N, C-alpha and C positions, 0 to 999 in steps of 0.2 A: 333841672325841674322839668324843662319842656320835653326832654327825652323820656323822662319818666312817665308824663301824662300820656304821650303817644304810645308808650307801650302798655299802659293800663288799657287805653281805648282799644289797642289791637288785640289784647287778649279777650276783650268782650265782645267785640264785633269782627265780622269778616265780610270783605267787601261781595256784594250781591252778583253773581253770574246769571244772566237770563238766557233763554234760549236763542234770543237773536243778539247781534252786536257783541258776541264773545271775541276778544282778541286772541288770535292764534299765533303764538311765537314762532319766529324761524328757528330751525336747527342752527346750533351754535356756529358750525362751519360757515353756513350761509350768512349769519349776522356778521361774521369776521370779514368775509369777502365783500360785503355791500357797505362796510364802513368808509365814510369819507377820510381823505388825508387828514391826519392830526394837525390841530392848529395850536399855537401857544395858548395855554391856560390864562384866563382873564381871572382878575381879582374877585372872590366871591362876594356877593352882596351881604352886608352886615345890618344889625338893627339900626344903626345910625343912618343908613342910607334910606331907610323907611319914612323918616320925618319929612313931611310935606308931599309925600307920594300919594298919587290917586289911581287907583286900580278900576278899570271898567271892563267887564266882561259879559258876555251873552251866550247862553247855551240853549238849544232848540232841541227838543227830544220827543220821540213817538212814544206813547205809553198806551198799555191795555191796563184799565183799571176797573175795580169793582168798588162802587159806593153803597150806602144804605138805601138808595133808591133804584140804582141802574148799574149796568155793565156796558162798557164801550172802549172805543180808541180815542184818544186825545193828543193833541199837539201842545207840549208846554214849553214855552219861552220865559227862560229864567234870566233877568238882568241884575247883575249884581254890581255894587260899587263898594270899594273900601278906601277910606281916608284915613290917613296916618298923621298922628301929631307927636309932639315930644314925649318922652318918657313910656314909649310903647302904646300909647293911647290909640284905640281904632273905633271910627264909626263906620258901621256898614249896613247896607241895606240889600234887600231881595225883593224884586216885583216879578210876580208869576202871572203870566196871562195864559189861561187855558182855553183851547178851542175844541169844542166836542165835534169830532169830524162827521159824525152822522147827521146832526142837526144844523152845523155851522154857528153854533152859539159860542160866545166867548165871554169871559170873565176875568178881570184883573184884580189882584190882591197884593198889597205890599206889607213888609215886615222890616223892622229897624232894630238895631242894637247898638250899644256903645260899652265898650269895656276896655281893659288893658290886657296885652298880650300875657298870657299864662294865668289869667284869673277867670275861674267859673262864672258863668252868667246865664240867665234865662233868654232863650231864643225860640220863638214860636211855640211849639207844644212840648218842648223839652229843655234840657241843659245844653250848654256849649262852652267850649273854651277855644282861644286861639292860641296856637303854637308856632314859634318862628325858630327853625334850625337848618343849617347847612344850606342857606340861601332859599329857602322854601317856607311859605306861610301856609299853615294847614288850619281849617276851622272843623273841629270834631263836634259833633252834636248827637243827642238822643232825640227820638220822637216817640209817638205813642207806642209803635212797635218797631223795633229796630233802630237805625240810625242813619247819619249822613255824613259824608266827607267832601270837603272841598280843598283843593291843593292848588296853590299859586307858586309855580317856580318862577324864580327871578334871575335874570342874568344880565351882565352889562352888554351893551350894543353900542355900536359908532354913535348912534342917536341919542344914548342916554342908558335907560333901563328898559329891557324887554320883559314880556311875562308869557306863561304858558299856563292855560287854565284847565282843570279837570274837576268833574263833579259825579260823585257815584253815592249810591244808597248801600247800606250795609246791614246784613242780618245779625240779629244778636245770637250770639252762639248757643246752640240747642233749641232755637226757634226757628220757623220758617217764613214767618209773616213780615211783610214791611207794610205798614199802615201810618197814617197821620190823622189827627184831628184838626189840624191847623189847614183848613181846606177853602176851595173857590166853590162858587155856586150856592153856598150856605148848606153843603150837605154835612152830615154829623161826621162822617168818617170816609177815608179813600185808602182802599188798598191796592198795592201795585203789584201787578201780575206778570208784567213785561215791560221792557224799556230799552230804547236804542237812541244814542245820539245822531242827531241830523247834522248840525253845524255847531261851531264853537269859535269864539274870537276873544282876545284879550288885548288891552292896550293900558300902558303905564304913562302917566304923565305927572308933571309937577304942579301943585295948585299955586295960583297966582295970589300973592299977598293983597 
């Protein structure tokens, strides 16, 4: 079921590529020569491993935006937390702090949701679903125009479970706009014109009973 959900989302959306911050892949030969020595494969993270896990991630982005009142550049700090319980239940939150760089004004707004992996639910100004497959948790969501994708790749480490976090916006196929009505500063809508990641961190821990 999760594979089908991901495929349907991918047919509807494509990850946005902005004029800045575009990743350029190395030629295949260069990639092969740059690869570190192969290490023995570790056992893949399973759904059972998620129970009791807490993932905290922070992503900072610089964005050029247009709202119903102005245009400008802003720094957006996204603080995410995912808490996993038995039966694939997940409680997650997103706190967004926006700083208008021209005026040094800031505003913080929080969003929360509780769902079960594989079950569609409401989040912010759209619908969302959590998918877990191949050791990766994905949050697929729609917004007023376009959509969003969060991916958390989980891996076993000597200290327990490690994680890698990525966040991207996605254009709905056939349309070019990326916009949300779930906003800071009380504006009616925000269109995203450009975006690049500044920093990214992820930590996985076990919650204390």
